[in-house]
C-alpha positions in Angstrom: 109.9 209.6 100.7 111.9 207.5 98.2 113.6 205.8 101.2 110.3 204.9 102.7 109.0 203.6 99.3 112.1 201.3 99.2 111.2 199.9 102.6 107.5 199.3 101.7 107.2 196.9 98.8 104.3 197.7 96.4 104.6 194.9 93.8 101.4 193.2 95.1 99.6 196.0 96.9 96.7 198.0 95.5 97.8 201.6 94.8 95.6 203.1 97.5 96.9 200.7 100.1 100.5 201.5 99.3 99.8 205.2 99.5 98.1 204.8 102.9 100.9 202.6 104.2 103.6 205.0 103.0 101.7 208.0 104.6 101.3 206.1 107.9 104.9 205.1 107.9 106.1 208.6 107.2 103.9 210.1 110.0 105.2 207.5 112.5 108.8 208.3 111.5 108.2 212.0 112.0 106.6 211.4 115.4 109.5 209.2 116.5 112.0 211.9 115.4 110.1 214.6 117.3 109.9 212.4 120.4 113.6 211.6 120.4 114.8 215.2 119.7 112.3 216.7 122.2 113.5 214.2 124.9 117.2 214.9 124.2 116.7 218.7 124.1 114.4 219.2 127.1 114.9 215.9 129.0 111.7 216.2 131.0 109.9 213.0 129.9 109.8 210.2 132.5 111.7 207.1 131.5 108.6 204.8 131.5 106.5 207.2 129.4 109.4 207.9 127.0 110.2 204.3 126.4 106.6 203.2 126.1 105.7 205.9 123.6 108.9 205.1 121.6 107.9 201.4 121.7 104.4 202.1 120.4 105.6 204.2 117.5 108.4 201.9 116.5 106.5 198.6 116.7 103.6 200.2 114.8 105.9 201.3 112.1 107.6 197.9 112.0 104.2 196.1 111.6 103.2 198.4 108.8 106.5 197.6 107.0 106.0 193.9 107.6 102.4 194.0 106.4 103.3 195.5 103.0 105.5 192.5 102.4 102.8 190.0 102.9 100.8 188.7 99.9 97.6 187.6 101.7 95.2 190.5 102.1 93.5 189.0 105.3 96.9 188.7 107.1 97.8 192.2 106.0 94.6 193.4 107.5 95.4 191.7 110.8 98.9 193.3 110.9 97.4 196.7 110.1 95.0 196.3 113.0 97.8 195.3 115.3 99.8 198.3 114.2 96.9 200.6 115.2 96.2 198.7 118.5 99.9 198.9 119.6 99.8 202.7 119.3 97.6 202.7 122.5 100.0 201.6 125.2 102.4 204.6 124.9 99.7 207.4 125.2 97.9 205.3 127.8 100.9 205.2 130.1 101.6 208.8 129.4 98.1 209.9 130.5 97.8 207.5 133.4 101.3 207.6 134.7 100.5 209.3 138.0 97.5 206.9 138.6 99.9 204.0 138.0 102.4 205.3 140.5 99.7 206.0 143.1 98.3 202.4 142.7 101.8 200.9 143.2 101.9 199.5 139.7 99.1 197.0 140.3 97.7 196.0 136.9 94.1 196.3 136.1 92.1 194.6 133.4 92.9 197.3 130.8 96.6 197.1 131.7 96.5 193.4 131.1 94.8 193.8 127.7 97.3 196.3 126.5 100.2 194.2 127.7 98.8 191.2 125.7 98.5 193.4 122.6 102.0 194.7 123.0 103.5 191.3 123.6 101.7 189.7 120.7 102.8 192.6 118.4 106.4 192.3 119.5 106.5 188.5 119.0 105.0 188.8 115.5 107.4 191.6 114.6 110.3 189.5 115.9 109.2 186.6 113.9 109.5 188.5 110.6 112.5 190.6 111.4 114.7 188.3 113.4 113.2 184.8 113.1 111.7 182.1 115.2 114.6 181.8 117.6 113.8 185.1 119.3 110.1 184.3 119.4 110.9 180.9 121.0 113.1 182.6 123.7 110.3 185.1 124.5 107.7 182.4 124.7 109.9 180.2 126.9 110.6 183.2 129.3 106.9 183.9 129.6 106.1 180.2 130.1 108.7 180.0 132.9 107.0 183.0 134.6 103.5 181.5 134.4 104.3 177.8 135.0 107.2 177.9 137.4 105.1 176.1 140.0 105.3 172.9 137.9 109.1 173.0 137.8 110.8 170.9 140.6 113.9 171.8 142.4 115.9 175.0 142.7 114.6 176.6 139.5 111.0 176.2 140.3 108.9 179.0 141.9 105.3 179.7 143.0 104.3 180.9 139.5 103.1 184.4 138.5 99.6 185.5 137.5 99.0 187.4 134.3 98.4 190.5 136.4 101.7 190.3 138.2 103.6 189.7 135.0 101.9 192.7 133.5 102.9 194.8 136.5 106.5 193.8 136.2 106.9 193.8 132.4 104.5 196.6 131.4 104.0 199.1 134.2 107.7 199.4 135.2 111.0 200.1 133.4 111.6 196.4 133.0 110.5 193.9 130.5 109.2 195.7 127.4 110.5 199.1 128.6 113.8 198.0 130.0 117.3 199.3 129.6 117.7 198.2 125.9 114.6 200.3 125.0 116.1 203.2 126.9 119.4 203.0 125.1 117.6 202.8 121.7 115.5 205.9 122.3 118.1 208.0 124.1 121.3 207.1 122.2 121.1 204.9 119.2 118.3 206.5 117.3 119.4 210.0 118.2 123.0 209.4 116.9 121.6 207.7 113.9 119.6 210.8 113.1 122.8 212.9 113.5 124.6 210.5 111.3 121.9 210.7 108.6 122.0 214.5 108.8 125.8 214.5 108.3 125.5 212.2 105.3 122.7 214.3 103.8 124.9 217.4 104.1 127.8 215.6 102.5 130.1 215.5 105.5 129.6 211.8 106.1 130.7 211.0 102.5 134.0 212.8 103.2 134.9 210.1 105.8 134.0 207.4 103.4 136.0 208.9 100.5 139.0 209.5 102.9 138.9 205.9 104.1 138.6 204.7 100.5 141.6 206.8 99.5 143.7 205.3 102.3 142.7 201.7 101.7 141.6 201.5 98.1 144.8 200.0 96.8 145.2 197.5 99.6 144.0 194.0 99.4 140.6 193.9 101.2 140.2 197.6 100.6 136.4 197.8 100.7 136.3 196.0 104.1 139.0 198.3 105.4 137.1 201.3 104.1 134.0 200.2 106.0 136.0 199.8 109.2 137.9 203.1 109.0 135.0 205.2 107.8 132.7 203.8 110.6 135.5 204.4 113.2 135.9 208.1 112.1 132.2 208.6 111.9 131.6 207.1 115.3 134.3 209.3 116.8 132.0 212.3 116.0 128.5 211.0 116.6 129.5 208.9 119.7 127.8 205.7 118.8 129.4 202.6 117.1 125.9 201.4 116.1 124.9 204.7 114.6 128.2 204.7 112.7 127.5 201.3 111.2 123.9 202.3 110.3 125.0 205.5 108.5 128.2 204.7 106.7 127.0 201.1 106.1 124.5 202.4 103.5 127.6 203.1 101.3 130.2 200.6 102.5 128.1 197.4 102.7 126.9 197.6 99.1 130.5 198.4 98.1 131.7 195.2 99.7 128.9 193.2 98.1 129.8 194.5 94.6 133.5 193.6 95.1 132.6 190.0 95.9 132.2 189.8 99.7 129.4 187.4 100.7 126.5 189.1 102.7 127.0 186.5 105.5 
């Protein structure tokens, strides 16, 4: 719970709000963990359903974290409402998956509404986590789909309706639930959980200590420690990203303390 508290700032939050946000974040984290482990163990969840459910839980958790860092109470309330609303698409696609397949993936009014909610939530989350560049790229891509008919020449097209965009980006394993989302739920998060477990049991620290012993006396030792420990760790958990996420909690602060610039 201390790790969650460090993510959710409480300097400006009422005590009750911080407790609710912490509890909601913890529940979402547990649900994501159960989903990922269940999928890896049994492997009987359809790709669209798995990715959509993972998407809903992760985006909701991200919006809760972002909301706790905002000082304006009305804007925090909007973010909390979005965090609740974005929880709907995953379960909705899970329950209605067979109906969606039978209908050929043709979007209805409810599908369009949920797609808009999911898209707005992702753009807002991207704005605070990554920056305006990613938001601009997303908006430009959507604008190209909707207004391709006004573009002359080779790059123009007939234009897509909101329903057709919803069908392609929301009711199929493309767009919001494409390959990157599949990699995140099936590999990255799973290996990150494994890495966290190894660190909690003390095995991960062995790799960090070993790398530090090999490079501690060498110029640039902290950076070499980070590289070697991440390499050894990734050779076990199978994911370079997970290796950075897990060992980086030790090696990145070490590099900062020895004078390396964060950027």
